[in-house]
N, C-alpha and C positions, 0 to 999 in steps of 0.2 A: 547250284546257282539260284534256283528258285527259293531255297531256304534263306538266303541272305536278303532277298527282296521282301519276304514276309516279315522278317525281323525289323527291317528299316521301316516298313509300313506300320508295324505295331508300335514302334518308338515315336513316330510322328503323330499317331492318334493319341498316345498317352501324353504327349507334351501340350496338347491343346487344353486350355482351361475352359470351364463352363462360362457362358455369356452372362452378363449382368453383374459380375463381381466388382467391376470398376465403379459403378454407381453406388453400390453399397459402401465401398471404401471411402468415396468422397463424402457421402452422407454421414458416415461414422466420424470422419475427421472434422467436419463442420459441427456436428453435435458435440464432439469433444472440446472444440474451441469455445463454443457457446457456454458449455458447462464451466470451463475454466474462467471465462469472462465474468459470469455471474457469481462465482465463488471467490475469486481472487482479485481481479482487476477492478471491478465496479466498487466494492466496499472500500478498497484502498484509496481510490480517487475521492470517494465521499469523505473519508477521514482527512485527506490532505486538504480539501476545500474547507472543511470545518476548522482545521488548525490554522489555515491561512486567514480565515475570517477572525478567529480569536486573536491572532498576533496583530492584525491590522486594527482591531478595535481596542487595543491596549491604550489606557489613559493614565495620566498622572493621578496617583492616589489609589489605584487598583491594588488589591491584595491578591498575590499570585503564588503558585507553587511551581517549581521548576522540575524537570525530568529527574534530577538528582534528589528531590524531596526537600529542597530549601524553600522555606516560606519567607516572603518578604513583601514590602510595600513599594510600589513603583514611585520613585521620586524624580526620575529624569528619563526621557525617551529620546534616543538619538536615532540616526538612520537605520542601522542594523543592530543596535545595542540598546539595552535597557539597564538602568541602575536601580538596584533594589536596596532598600534599607532593611537589614535583617535583625539589627539590634541597635541600641543607642550608640551613636557615633560609629556604626559599622555599615559601610556601603560596599556592595559588590556589583561588578559590571558583568552582565551576561549577554550573549547573543539572544536576539528575540526568539529564535527558533527553539530554544530550550524551555520556553514557558509552556508548561503542561496544561494548566487550567487557571481560570480566574475564580477566586474564592469570594463568597459573600462578604459584604462589609461587616467589620467587627470580628472576624474570625481570629485574627492575630491577638486581639486583646482577650479573647475568650480562652486562648491556649495558655 
C-alpha cells in the first residue's frame, strides 16, 4: 500500500510547472503582436491613407495610370467614378479606387 502512495506523490510533483512561465508567455505574445503591428498593419494603413489622399485630390485634366496599366486624362469626375480619355474620341469610365498614380503633366504626349 505504501508503494501506491509514493507513486501518487511522485506524479503530483511532476505535474507542477516551474513558476514564472506565465509572465514569459504573456511578454512573448505582446512582443509578437508588436512585431506583427510594425511589419504588417502600420505600413498597410499608411499606404491606404496615401491612396485615399491621391483619390480625393483628383482633378479634371490630371493624367493618371490605373491599376490595370491604362493611361488616360481625367475629363470628368463623378462621386465614385472618373471618366478618362484614353485616345481621341475614346472615353472610359472607372471607379476612383482603381487609379494607381497621377502622372506629371505632358506624360501622355511624350509617349
